[in-house]
PyMOL Python script that loads the backbone (N, CA, C, O; Angstrom):
from pymol import cmd

cmd.read_pdbstr("""\
ATOM      1  N   MET A   1      55.291   4.728-135.407  1.00  0.00           N
ATOM      2  CA  MET A   1      55.025   6.020-136.007  1.00  0.00           C
ATOM      3  C   MET A   1      53.765   6.594-135.395  1.00  0.00           C
ATOM      4  O   MET A   1      52.779   5.879-135.214  1.00  0.00           O
ATOM      5  N   CYS A   2      53.787   7.859-135.079  1.00  0.00           N
ATOM      6  CA  CYS A   2      52.631   8.527-134.484  1.00  0.00           C
ATOM      7  C   CYS A   2      51.838   9.218-135.582  1.00  0.00           C
ATOM      8  O   CYS A   2      52.412   9.849-136.470  1.00  0.00           O
ATOM      9  N   VAL A   3      50.518   9.097-135.519  1.00  0.00           N
ATOM     10  CA  VAL A   3      49.661   9.774-136.484  1.00  0.00           C
ATOM     11  C   VAL A   3      48.587  10.527-135.740  1.00  0.00           C
ATOM     12  O   VAL A   3      48.314  10.254-134.571  1.00  0.00           O
ATOM     13  N   ASP A   4      47.996  11.452-136.405  1.00  0.00           N
ATOM     14  CA  ASP A   4      46.949  12.277-135.821  1.00  0.00           C
ATOM     15  C   ASP A   4      45.734  11.418-135.496  1.00  0.00           C
ATOM     16  O   ASP A   4      45.296  10.621-136.326  1.00  0.00           O
ATOM     17  N   ALA A   5      45.188  11.576-134.292  1.00  0.00           N
ATOM     18  CA  ALA A   5      44.031  10.790-133.856  1.00  0.00           C
ATOM     19  C   ALA A   5      42.812  11.046-134.729  1.00  0.00           C
ATOM     20  O   ALA A   5      41.926  10.195-134.807  1.00  0.00           O
ATOM     21  N   MET A   6      42.749  12.182-135.376  1.00  0.00           N
ATOM     22  CA  MET A   6      41.595  12.514-136.195  1.00  0.00           C
ATOM     23  C   MET A   6      41.560  11.689-137.478  1.00  0.00           C
ATOM     24  O   MET A   6      40.510  11.596-138.113  1.00  0.00           O
ATOM     25  N   THR A   7      42.675  11.094-137.872  1.00  0.00           N
ATOM     26  CA  THR A   7      42.722  10.376-139.138  1.00  0.00           C
ATOM     27  C   THR A   7      42.522   8.879-138.989  1.00  0.00           C
ATOM     28  O   THR A   7      42.473   8.163-139.990  1.00  0.00           O
ATOM     29  N   LEU A   8      42.407   8.394-137.770  1.00  0.00           N
ATOM     30  CA  LEU A   8      42.294   6.958-137.541  1.00  0.00           C
ATOM     31  C   LEU A   8      41.079   6.621-136.704  1.00  0.00           C
ATOM     32  O   LEU A   8      40.577   7.450-135.944  1.00  0.00           O
ATOM     33  N   GLU A   9      40.614   5.394-136.855  1.00  0.00           N
ATOM     34  CA  GLU A   9      39.651   4.867-135.903  1.00  0.00           C
ATOM     35  C   GLU A   9      40.461   4.217-134.803  1.00  0.00           C
ATOM     36  O   GLU A   9      41.076   3.172-135.014  1.00  0.00           O
ATOM     37  N   LEU A  10      40.465   4.829-133.629  1.00  0.00           N
ATOM     38  CA  LEU A  10      41.291   4.352-132.530  1.00  0.00           C
ATOM     39  C   LEU A  10      40.474   3.508-131.574  1.00  0.00           C
ATOM     40  O   LEU A  10      39.266   3.711-131.446  1.00  0.00           O
ATOM     41  N   PRO A  11      41.116   2.557-130.898  1.00  0.00           N
ATOM     42  CA  PRO A  11      40.395   1.759-129.906  1.00  0.00           C
ATOM     43  C   PRO A  11      39.942   2.640-128.752  1.00  0.00           C
ATOM     44  O   PRO A  11      40.698   3.480-128.264  1.00  0.00           O
ATOM     45  N   VAL A  12      38.720   2.443-128.326  1.00  0.00           N
ATOM     46  CA  VAL A  12      38.175   3.219-127.215  1.00  0.00           C
ATOM     47  C   VAL A  12      38.192   2.359-125.970  1.00  0.00           C
ATOM     48  O   VAL A  12      37.667   1.246-125.960  1.00  0.00           O
ATOM     49  N   VAL A  13      38.802   2.887-124.919  1.00  0.00           N
ATOM     50  CA  VAL A  13      38.859   2.209-123.630  1.00  0.00           C
ATOM     51  C   VAL A  13      37.840   2.900-122.742  1.00  0.00           C
ATOM     52  O   VAL A  13      38.070   4.030-122.310  1.00  0.00           O
ATOM     53  N   GLU A  14      36.726   2.254-122.460  1.00  0.00           N
ATOM     54  CA  GLU A  14      35.701   2.868-121.615  1.00  0.00           C
ATOM     55  C   GLU A  14      35.971   2.542-120.163  1.00  0.00           C
ATOM     56  O   GLU A  14      36.174   1.380-119.809  1.00  0.00           O
ATOM     57  N   ARG A  15      35.976   3.553-119.328  1.00  0.00           N
ATOM     58  CA  ARG A  15      36.224   3.357-117.910  1.00  0.00           C
ATOM     59  C   ARG A  15      34.945   2.900-117.234  1.00  0.00           C
ATOM     60  O   ARG A  15      33.925   3.587-117.283  1.00  0.00           O
ATOM     61  N   VAL A  16      35.005   1.755-116.615  1.00  0.00           N
ATOM     62  CA  VAL A  16      33.876   1.242-115.855  1.00  0.00           C
ATOM     63  C   VAL A  16      34.189   1.334-114.378  1.00  0.00           C
ATOM     64  O   VAL A  16      33.331   1.688-113.569  1.00  0.00           O
ATOM     65  N   ASP A  17      35.426   1.012-114.030  1.00  0.00           N
ATOM     66  CA  ASP A  17      35.853   0.953-112.635  1.00  0.00           C
ATOM     67  C   ASP A  17      37.293   1.421-112.570  1.00  0.00           C
ATOM     68  O   ASP A  17      38.091   1.093-113.449  1.00  0.00           O
ATOM     69  N   ASN A  18      37.637   2.178-111.548  1.00  0.00           N
ATOM     70  CA  ASN A  18      39.008   2.664-111.392  1.00  0.00           C
ATOM     71  C   ASN A  18      39.998   1.558-111.096  1.00  0.00           C
ATOM     72  O   ASN A  18      41.190   1.735-111.345  1.00  0.00           O
ATOM     73  N   GLY A  19      39.559   0.435-110.581  1.00  0.00           N
ATOM     74  CA  GLY A  19      40.486  -0.602-110.147  1.00  0.00           C
ATOM     75  C   GLY A  19      40.989  -0.282-108.755  1.00  0.00           C
ATOM     76  O   GLY A  19      40.547   0.686-108.135  1.00  0.00           O
ATOM     77  N   ALA A  20      41.902  -1.085-108.269  1.00  0.00           N
ATOM     78  CA  ALA A  20      42.368  -0.958-106.885  1.00  0.00           C
ATOM     79  C   ALA A  20      43.043   0.373-106.608  1.00  0.00           C
ATOM     80  O   ALA A  20      42.779   0.990-105.576  1.00  0.00           O
ATOM     81  N   ASN A  21      43.907   0.832-107.506  1.00  0.00           N
ATOM     82  CA  ASN A  21      44.635   2.062-107.219  1.00  0.00           C
ATOM     83  C   ASN A  21      44.152   3.245-108.042  1.00  0.00           C
ATOM     84  O   ASN A  21      44.666   4.352-107.878  1.00  0.00           O
ATOM     85  N   GLY A  22      43.193   3.046-108.907  1.00  0.00           N
ATOM     86  CA  GLY A  22      42.646   4.137-109.697  1.00  0.00           C
ATOM     87  C   GLY A  22      43.505   4.548-110.874  1.00  0.00           C
ATOM     88  O   GLY A  22      43.189   5.541-111.530  1.00  0.00           O
ATOM     89  N   SER A  23      44.585   3.827-111.175  1.00  0.00           N
ATOM     90  CA  SER A  23      45.452   4.194-112.295  1.00  0.00           C
ATOM     91  C   SER A  23      44.933   3.595-113.594  1.00  0.00           C
ATOM     92  O   SER A  23      44.501   2.443-113.640  1.00  0.00           O
ATOM     93  N   VAL A  24      44.983   4.397-114.642  1.00  0.00           N
ATOM     94  CA  VAL A  24      44.604   3.954-115.976  1.00  0.00           C
ATOM     95  C   VAL A  24      45.804   4.198-116.878  1.00  0.00           C
ATOM     96  O   VAL A  24      46.362   5.295-116.887  1.00  0.00           O
ATOM     97  N   TYR A  25      46.201   3.184-117.636  1.00  0.00           N
ATOM     98  CA  TYR A  25      47.326   3.280-118.560  1.00  0.00           C
ATOM     99  C   TYR A  25      46.773   3.451-119.966  1.00  0.00           C
ATOM    100  O   TYR A  25      46.009   2.609-120.439  1.00  0.00           O
ATOM    101  N   LEU A  26      47.149   4.527-120.634  1.00  0.00           N
ATOM    102  CA  LEU A  26      46.695   4.792-121.992  1.00  0.00           C
ATOM    103  C   LEU A  26      47.889   4.742-122.932  1.00  0.00           C
ATOM    104  O   LEU A  26      48.839   5.512-122.791  1.00  0.00           O
ATOM    105  N   ASP A  27      47.831   3.829-123.891  1.00  0.00           N
ATOM    106  CA  ASP A  27      48.878   3.721-124.898  1.00  0.00           C
ATOM    107  C   ASP A  27      48.643   4.799-125.950  1.00  0.00           C
ATOM    108  O   ASP A  27      47.603   5.458-125.951  1.00  0.00           O
ATOM    109  N   GLN A  28      49.606   4.975-126.836  1.00  0.00           N
ATOM    110  CA  GLN A  28      49.541   6.055-127.818  1.00  0.00           C
ATOM    111  C   GLN A  28      48.322   5.977-128.733  1.00  0.00           C
ATOM    112  O   GLN A  28      47.937   7.000-129.299  1.00  0.00           O
ATOM    113  N   ASN A  29      47.709   4.830-128.901  1.00  0.00           N
ATOM    114  CA  ASN A  29      46.542   4.707-129.774  1.00  0.00           C
ATOM    115  C   ASN A  29      45.235   4.540-129.015  1.00  0.00           C
ATOM    116  O   ASN A  29      44.211   4.230-129.623  1.00  0.00           O
ATOM    117  N   ASP A  30      45.245   4.738-127.698  1.00  0.00           N
ATOM    118  CA  ASP A  30      44.037   4.567-126.889  1.00  0.00           C
ATOM    119  C   ASP A  30      43.276   5.878-126.729  1.00  0.00           C
ATOM    120  O   ASP A  30      43.856   6.964-126.726  1.00  0.00           O
ATOM    121  N   VAL A  31      41.978   5.741-126.599  1.00  0.00           N
ATOM    122  CA  VAL A  31      41.103   6.864-126.284  1.00  0.00           C
ATOM    123  C   VAL A  31      40.243   6.423-125.115  1.00  0.00           C
ATOM    124  O   VAL A  31      39.668   5.335-125.141  1.00  0.00           O
ATOM    125  N   LEU A  32      40.150   7.260-124.086  1.00  0.00           N
ATOM    126  CA  LEU A  32      39.342   6.951-122.911  1.00  0.00           C
ATOM    127  C   LEU A  32      38.201   7.950-122.843  1.00  0.00           C
ATOM    128  O   LEU A  32      38.425   9.160-122.889  1.00  0.00           O
ATOM    129  N   ILE A  33      36.978   7.446-122.732  1.00  0.00           N
ATOM    130  CA  ILE A  33      35.809   8.308-122.595  1.00  0.00           C
ATOM    131  C   ILE A  33      35.317   8.214-121.161  1.00  0.00           C
ATOM    132  O   ILE A  33      34.968   7.135-120.682  1.00  0.00           O
ATOM    133  N   LEU A  34      35.292   9.357-120.481  1.00  0.00           N
ATOM    134  CA  LEU A  34      34.779   9.414-119.113  1.00  0.00           C
ATOM    135  C   LEU A  34      33.361   9.945-119.158  1.00  0.00           C
ATOM    136  O   LEU A  34      33.114  11.045-119.651  1.00  0.00           O
ATOM    137  N   LYS A  35      32.443   9.167-118.646  1.00  0.00           N
ATOM    138  CA  LYS A  35      31.050   9.587-118.602  1.00  0.00           C
ATOM    139  C   LYS A  35      30.902  10.785-117.677  1.00  0.00           C
ATOM    140  O   LYS A  35      31.641  10.935-116.704  1.00  0.00           O
ATOM    141  N   SER A  36      29.953  11.617-117.991  1.00  0.00           N
ATOM    142  CA  SER A  36      29.723  12.849-117.247  1.00  0.00           C
ATOM    143  C   SER A  36      29.374  12.564-115.789  1.00  0.00           C
ATOM    144  O   SER A  36      28.308  12.028-115.486  1.00  0.00           O
ATOM    145  N   GLN A  37      30.284  12.927-114.896  1.00  0.00           N
ATOM    146  CA  GLN A  37      30.065  12.862-113.451  1.00  0.00           C
ATOM    147  C   GLN A  37      31.193  13.642-112.788  1.00  0.00           C
ATOM    148  O   GLN A  37      32.227  13.887-113.409  1.00  0.00           O
ATOM    149  N   ALA A  38      31.003  14.030-111.543  1.00  0.00           N
ATOM    150  CA  ALA A  38      32.041  14.782-110.830  1.00  0.00           C
ATOM    151  C   ALA A  38      33.245  13.881-110.600  1.00  0.00           C
ATOM    152  O   ALA A  38      33.128  12.839-109.956  1.00  0.00           O
ATOM    153  N   GLN A  39      34.396  14.275-111.122  1.00  0.00           N
ATOM    154  CA  GLN A  39      35.616  13.495-110.958  1.00  0.00           C
ATOM    155  C   GLN A  39      36.825  14.373-111.269  1.00  0.00           C
ATOM    156  O   GLN A  39      36.703  15.434-111.882  1.00  0.00           O
ATOM    157  N   THR A  40      37.987  13.909-110.835  1.00  0.00           N
ATOM    158  CA  THR A  40      39.240  14.617-111.077  1.00  0.00           C
ATOM    159  C   THR A  40      40.191  13.695-111.823  1.00  0.00           C
ATOM    160  O   THR A  40      40.397  12.548-111.425  1.00  0.00           O
ATOM    161  N   VAL A  41      40.763  14.194-112.897  1.00  0.00           N
ATOM    162  CA  VAL A  41      41.755  13.464-113.681  1.00  0.00           C
ATOM    163  C   VAL A  41      43.121  14.029-113.309  1.00  0.00           C
ATOM    164  O   VAL A  41      43.344  15.234-113.423  1.00  0.00           O
ATOM    165  N   ARG A  42      44.033  13.173-112.866  1.00  0.00           N
ATOM    166  CA  ARG A  42      45.389  13.591-112.486  1.00  0.00           C
ATOM    167  C   ARG A  42      46.392  12.790-113.313  1.00  0.00           C
ATOM    168  O   ARG A  42      46.298  11.566-113.397  1.00  0.00           O
ATOM    169  N   VAL A  43      47.347  13.484-113.921  1.00  0.00           N
ATOM    170  CA  VAL A  43      48.351  12.835-114.765  1.00  0.00           C
ATOM    171  C   VAL A  43      49.565  12.460-113.925  1.00  0.00           C
ATOM    172  O   VAL A  43      50.162  13.306-113.260  1.00  0.00           O
ATOM    173  N   LEU A  44      49.919  11.179-113.963  1.00  0.00           N
ATOM    174  CA  LEU A  44      51.104  10.688-113.260  1.00  0.00           C
ATOM    175  C   LEU A  44      52.320  10.634-114.182  1.00  0.00           C
ATOM    176  O   LEU A  44      53.443  10.874-113.741  1.00  0.00           O
ATOM    177  N   ALA A  45      52.100  10.320-115.463  1.00  0.00           N
ATOM    178  CA  ALA A  45      53.195  10.221-116.433  1.00  0.00           C
ATOM    179  C   ALA A  45      52.651  10.504-117.824  1.00  0.00           C
ATOM    180  O   ALA A  45      51.480  10.247-118.105  1.00  0.00           O
ATOM    181  N   GLY A  46      53.501  11.032-118.689  1.00  0.00           N
ATOM    182  CA  GLY A  46      53.100  11.333-120.056  1.00  0.00           C
ATOM    183  C   GLY A  46      52.376  12.665-120.154  1.00  0.00           C
ATOM    184  O   GLY A  46      52.221  13.383-119.166  1.00  0.00           O
ATOM    185  N   THR A  47      51.941  12.976-121.353  1.00  0.00           N
ATOM    186  CA  THR A  47      51.167  14.188-121.614  1.00  0.00           C
ATOM    187  C   THR A  47      49.783  13.754-122.065  1.00  0.00           C
ATOM    188  O   THR A  47      49.649  12.896-122.938  1.00  0.00           O
ATOM    189  N   LEU A  48      48.758  14.343-121.472  1.00  0.00           N
ATOM    190  CA  LEU A  48      47.382  13.933-121.743  1.00  0.00           C
ATOM    191  C   LEU A  48      46.613  15.067-122.404  1.00  0.00           C
ATOM    192  O   LEU A  48      46.670  16.218-121.971  1.00  0.00           O
ATOM    193  N   TRP A  49      45.892  14.716-123.463  1.00  0.00           N
ATOM    194  CA  TRP A  49      45.013  15.662-124.145  1.00  0.00           C
ATOM    195  C   TRP A  49      43.598  15.329-123.692  1.00  0.00           C
ATOM    196  O   TRP A  49      43.141  14.198-123.856  1.00  0.00           O
ATOM    197  N   VAL A  50      42.906  16.309-123.122  1.00  0.00           N
ATOM    198  CA  VAL A  50      41.535  16.130-122.650  1.00  0.00           C
ATOM    199  C   VAL A  50      40.643  17.091-123.423  1.00  0.00           C
ATOM    200  O   VAL A  50      40.924  18.288-123.496  1.00  0.00           O
ATOM    201  N   THR A  51      39.571  16.564-123.999  1.00  0.00           N
ATOM    202  CA  THR A  51      38.574  17.403-124.653  1.00  0.00           C
ATOM    203  C   THR A  51      37.259  17.223-123.917  1.00  0.00           C
ATOM    204  O   THR A  51      36.763  16.107-123.769  1.00  0.00           O
ATOM    205  N   VAL A  52      36.700  18.337-123.456  1.00  0.00           N
ATOM    206  CA  VAL A  52      35.419  18.315-122.750  1.00  0.00           C
ATOM    207  C   VAL A  52      34.756  19.678-122.936  1.00  0.00           C
ATOM    208  O   VAL A  52      35.419  20.714-122.873  1.00  0.00           O
ATOM    209  N   ASN A  53      33.456  19.668-123.163  1.00  0.00           N
ATOM    210  CA  ASN A  53      32.700  20.907-123.376  1.00  0.00           C
ATOM    211  C   ASN A  53      33.318  21.773-124.475  1.00  0.00           C
ATOM    212  O   ASN A  53      33.370  22.998-124.359  1.00  0.00           O
ATOM    213  N   ARG A  54      33.779  21.127-125.534  1.00  0.00           N
ATOM    214  CA  ARG A  54      34.376  21.801-126.694  1.00  0.00           C
ATOM    215  C   ARG A  54      35.629  22.602-126.347  1.00  0.00           C
ATOM    216  O   ARG A  54      35.994  23.535-127.063  1.00  0.00           O
ATOM    217  N   GLN A  55      36.277  22.237-125.257  1.00  0.00           N
ATOM    218  CA  GLN A  55      37.538  22.856-124.844  1.00  0.00           C
ATOM    219  C   GLN A  55      38.613  21.775-124.801  1.00  0.00           C
ATOM    220  O   GLN A  55      38.338  20.630-124.442  1.00  0.00           O
ATOM    221  N   ASP A  56      39.821  22.140-125.165  1.00  0.00           N
ATOM    222  CA  ASP A  56      40.954  21.218-125.109  1.00  0.00           C
ATOM    223  C   ASP A  56      41.893  21.632-123.983  1.00  0.00           C
ATOM    224  O   ASP A  56      42.153  22.816-123.770  1.00  0.00           O
ATOM    225  N   TYR A  57      42.396  20.627-123.268  1.00  0.00           N
ATOM    226  CA  TYR A  57      43.339  20.838-122.171  1.00  0.00           C
ATOM    227  C   TYR A  57      44.512  19.893-122.376  1.00  0.00           C
ATOM    228  O   TYR A  57      44.315  18.721-122.696  1.00  0.00           O
ATOM    229  N   LEU A  58      45.730  20.389-122.193  1.00  0.00           N
ATOM    230  CA  LEU A  58      46.926  19.553-122.210  1.00  0.00           C
ATOM    231  C   LEU A  58      47.462  19.500-120.793  1.00  0.00           C
ATOM    232  O   LEU A  58      47.791  20.529-120.201  1.00  0.00           O
ATOM    233  N   LEU A  59      47.548  18.294-120.254  1.00  0.00           N
ATOM    234  CA  LEU A  59      47.995  18.107-118.878  1.00  0.00           C
ATOM    235  C   LEU A  59      49.331  17.378-118.858  1.00  0.00           C
ATOM    236  O   LEU A  59      49.522  16.391-119.567  1.00  0.00           O
ATOM    237  N   GLN A  60      50.248  17.873-118.042  1.00  0.00           N
ATOM    238  CA  GLN A  60      51.568  17.286-117.830  1.00  0.00           C
ATOM    239  C   GLN A  60      51.560  16.528-116.508  1.00  0.00           C
ATOM    240  O   GLN A  60      50.637  16.695-115.711  1.00  0.00           O
ATOM    241  N   PRO A  61      52.574  15.697-116.261  1.00  0.00           N
ATOM    242  CA  PRO A  61      52.651  14.987-114.979  1.00  0.00           C
ATOM    243  C   PRO A  61      52.553  15.959-113.796  1.00  0.00           C
ATOM    244  O   PRO A  61      53.204  17.003-113.767  1.00  0.00           O
ATOM    245  N   GLY A  62      51.721  15.579-112.828  1.00  0.00           N
ATOM    246  CA  GLY A  62      51.497  16.410-111.654  1.00  0.00           C
ATOM    247  C   GLY A  62      50.318  17.352-111.788  1.00  0.00           C
ATOM    248  O   GLY A  62      49.853  17.900-110.789  1.00  0.00           O
ATOM    249  N   GLN A  63      49.822  17.551-113.000  1.00  0.00           N
ATOM    250  CA  GLN A  63      48.676  18.434-113.201  1.00  0.00           C
ATOM    251  C   GLN A  63      47.380  17.632-113.136  1.00  0.00           C
ATOM    252  O   GLN A  63      47.363  16.427-113.385  1.00  0.00           O
ATOM    253  N   SER A  64      46.296  18.331-112.795  1.00  0.00           N
ATOM    254  CA  SER A  64      44.991  17.670-112.730  1.00  0.00           C
ATOM    255  C   SER A  64      43.924  18.589-113.299  1.00  0.00           C
ATOM    256  O   SER A  64      44.126  19.794-113.447  1.00  0.00           O
ATOM    257  N   LEU A  65      42.789  17.993-113.612  1.00  0.00           N
ATOM    258  CA  LEU A  65      41.639  18.723-114.132  1.00  0.00           C
ATOM    259  C   LEU A  65      40.406  18.213-113.409  1.00  0.00           C
ATOM    260  O   LEU A  65      40.136  17.012-113.393  1.00  0.00           O
ATOM    261  N   VAL A  66      39.657  19.133-112.811  1.00  0.00           N
ATOM    262  CA  VAL A  66      38.416  18.784-112.123  1.00  0.00           C
ATOM    263  C   VAL A  66      37.287  18.843-113.145  1.00  0.00           C
ATOM    264  O   VAL A  66      37.095  19.855-113.819  1.00  0.00           O
ATOM    265  N   LEU A  67      36.545  17.746-113.249  1.00  0.00           N
ATOM    266  CA  LEU A  67      35.421  17.654-114.182  1.00  0.00           C
ATOM    267  C   LEU A  67      34.120  17.694-113.387  1.00  0.00           C
ATOM    268  O   LEU A  67      33.767  16.703-112.748  1.00  0.00           O
ATOM    269  N   PRO A  68      33.402  18.809-113.410  1.00  0.00           N
ATOM    270  CA  PRO A  68      32.123  18.870-112.705  1.00  0.00           C
ATOM    271  C   PRO A  68      31.087  17.944-113.348  1.00  0.00           C
ATOM    272  O   PRO A  68      31.172  17.643-114.539  1.00  0.00           O
ATOM    273  N   ALA A  69      30.130  17.506-112.573  1.00  0.00           N
ATOM    274  CA  ALA A  69      29.082  16.604-113.076  1.00  0.00           C
ATOM    275  C   ALA A  69      28.269  17.256-114.187  1.00  0.00           C
ATOM    276  O   ALA A  69      27.707  16.557-115.031  1.00  0.00           O
ATOM    277  N   SER A  70      28.200  18.569-114.199  1.00  0.00           N
ATOM    278  CA  SER A  70      27.386  19.275-115.190  1.00  0.00           C
ATOM    279  C   SER A  70      28.041  19.326-116.572  1.00  0.00           C
ATOM    280  O   SER A  70      27.388  19.700-117.546  1.00  0.00           O
ATOM    281  N   TRP A  71      29.321  18.957-116.672  1.00  0.00           N
ATOM    282  CA  TRP A  71      30.011  18.975-117.958  1.00  0.00           C
ATOM    283  C   TRP A  71      29.658  17.739-118.776  1.00  0.00           C
ATOM    284  O   TRP A  71      29.160  16.748-118.243  1.00  0.00           O
ATOM    285  N   ASP A  72      29.925  17.814-120.081  1.00  0.00           N
ATOM    286  CA  ASP A  72      29.713  16.684-120.988  1.00  0.00           C
ATOM    287  C   ASP A  72      30.736  15.578-120.713  1.00  0.00           C
ATOM    288  O   ASP A  72      31.646  15.748-119.901  1.00  0.00           O
ATOM    289  N   ASP A  73      30.572  14.441-121.406  1.00  0.00           N
ATOM    290  CA  ASP A  73      31.573  13.378-121.340  1.00  0.00           C
ATOM    291  C   ASP A  73      32.935  13.947-121.752  1.00  0.00           C
ATOM    292  O   ASP A  73      33.013  14.842-122.593  1.00  0.00           O
ATOM    293  N   ALA A  74      33.995  13.422-121.157  1.00  0.00           N
ATOM    294  CA  ALA A  74      35.353  13.873-121.471  1.00  0.00           C
ATOM    295  C   ALA A  74      36.062  12.809-122.302  1.00  0.00           C
ATOM    296  O   ALA A  74      35.882  11.613-122.072  1.00  0.00           O
ATOM    297  N   VAL A  75      36.862  13.244-123.262  1.00  0.00           N
ATOM    298  CA  VAL A  75      37.645  12.349-124.107  1.00  0.00           C
ATOM    299  C   VAL A  75      39.119  12.572-123.769  1.00  0.00           C
ATOM    300  O   VAL A  75      39.620  13.693-123.849  1.00  0.00           O
ATOM    301  N   LEU A  76      39.808  11.488-123.389  1.00  0.00           N
ATOM    302  CA  LEU A  76      41.212  11.549-122.989  1.00  0.00           C
ATOM    303  C   LEU A  76      42.051  10.713-123.939  1.00  0.00           C
ATOM    304  O   LEU A  76      41.677   9.593-124.287  1.00  0.00           O
ATOM    305  N   THR A  77      43.178  11.256-124.357  1.00  0.00           N
ATOM    306  CA  THR A  77      44.115  10.514-125.195  1.00  0.00           C
ATOM    307  C   THR A  77      45.536  11.007-124.927  1.00  0.00           C
ATOM    308  O   THR A  77      45.733  12.193-124.661  1.00  0.00           O
ATOM    309  N   PRO A  78      46.525  10.118-124.991  1.00  0.00           N
ATOM    310  CA  PRO A  78      47.911  10.544-124.805  1.00  0.00           C
ATOM    311  C   PRO A  78      48.373  11.425-125.967  1.00  0.00           C
ATOM    312  O   PRO A  78      47.895  11.289-127.093  1.00  0.00           O
ATOM    313  N   MET A  79      49.299  12.318-125.676  1.00  0.00           N
ATOM    314  CA  MET A  79      49.873  13.191-126.703  1.00  0.00           C
ATOM    315  C   MET A  79      51.304  12.773-126.995  1.00  0.00           C
ATOM    316  O   MET A  79      51.929  12.054-126.215  1.00  0.00           O
ATOM    317  N   LEU A  80      51.803  13.227-128.115  1.00  0.00           N
ATOM    318  CA  LEU A  80      53.213  13.072-128.469  1.00  0.00           C
ATOM    319  C   LEU A  80      53.663  11.617-128.525  1.00  0.00           C
ATOM    320  O   LEU A  80      54.768  11.291-128.092  1.00  0.00           O
ATOM    321  N   CYS A  81      52.819  10.748-129.051  1.00  0.00           N
ATOM    322  CA  CYS A  81      53.176   9.333-129.212  1.00  0.00           C
ATOM    323  C   CYS A  81      53.679   8.742-127.908  1.00  0.00           C
ATOM    324  O   CYS A  81      54.707   8.065-127.887  1.00  0.00           O
ATOM    325  N   ASP A  82      52.985   8.986-126.855  1.00  0.00           N
ATOM    326  CA  ASP A  82      53.443   8.653-125.517  1.00  0.00           C
ATOM    327  C   ASP A  82      52.475   7.696-124.841  1.00  0.00           C
ATOM    328  O   ASP A  82      51.355   7.479-125.304  1.00  0.00           O
ATOM    329  N   LEU A  83      52.933   7.137-123.747  1.00  0.00           N
ATOM    330  CA  LEU A  83      52.076   6.401-122.823  1.00  0.00           C
ATOM    331  C   LEU A  83      51.695   7.392-121.738  1.00  0.00           C
ATOM    332  O   LEU A  83      52.551   8.123-121.240  1.00  0.00           O
ATOM    333  N   ALA A  84      50.437   7.425-121.368  1.00  0.00           N
ATOM    334  CA  ALA A  84      50.006   8.299-120.277  1.00  0.00           C
ATOM    335  C   ALA A  84      49.451   7.429-119.157  1.00  0.00           C
ATOM    336  O   ALA A  84      48.727   6.464-119.400  1.00  0.00           O
ATOM    337  N   ILE A  85      49.800   7.784-117.942  1.00  0.00           N
ATOM    338  CA  ILE A  85      49.252   7.120-116.764  1.00  0.00           C
ATOM    339  C   ILE A  85      48.487   8.176-115.988  1.00  0.00           C
ATOM    340  O   ILE A  85      49.037   9.215-115.622  1.00  0.00           O
ATOM    341  N   VAL A  86      47.204   7.898-115.740  1.00  0.00           N
ATOM    342  CA  VAL A  86      46.354   8.866-115.055  1.00  0.00           C
ATOM    343  C   VAL A  86      45.614   8.188-113.910  1.00  0.00           C
ATOM    344  O   VAL A  86      45.424   6.972-113.904  1.00  0.00           O
ATOM    345  N   THR A  87      45.202   8.996-112.948  1.00  0.00           N
ATOM    346  CA  THR A  87      44.286   8.513-111.923  1.00  0.00           C
ATOM    347  C   THR A  87      42.990   9.283-112.089  1.00  0.00           C
ATOM    348  O   THR A  87      42.979  10.447-112.489  1.00  0.00           O
ATOM    349  N   ILE A  88      41.907   8.606-111.772  1.00  0.00           N
ATOM    350  CA  ILE A  88      40.583   9.207-111.876  1.00  0.00           C
ATOM    351  C   ILE A  88      39.914   9.026-110.533  1.00  0.00           C
ATOM    352  O   ILE A  88      39.669   7.904-110.090  1.00  0.00           O
ATOM    353  N   GLU A  89      39.622  10.132-109.896  1.00  0.00           N
ATOM    354  CA  GLU A  89      39.043  10.090-108.545  1.00  0.00           C
ATOM    355  C   GLU A  89      37.660  10.702-108.556  1.00  0.00           C
ATOM    356  O   GLU A  89      37.004  10.762-107.516  1.00  0.00           O
TER     357      GLU A  89
END
""", "prot")
cmd.dss("prot")
cmd.show_as("cartoon", "prot")
cmd.util.cbc("prot")
cmd.orient("prot")
């Protein structure tokens, strides 16, 4: 069952290293916090909800969002009770 992220304490997956291929797998209950730095988030699968600088973005597979270093930390979570696969460059 999918529930609103605002009503639960969800596990936070902090990105330390992209790994060999830069792919990050986010399950429906995961939250990923990206520290403020210049980077690009690209969605490979699923729908991703990104909140940064008090703005919300919904990204579909094939879409990307450029995060300038001057922006605040970004919060990423899958939407629609889905698994999201993203790359962070």
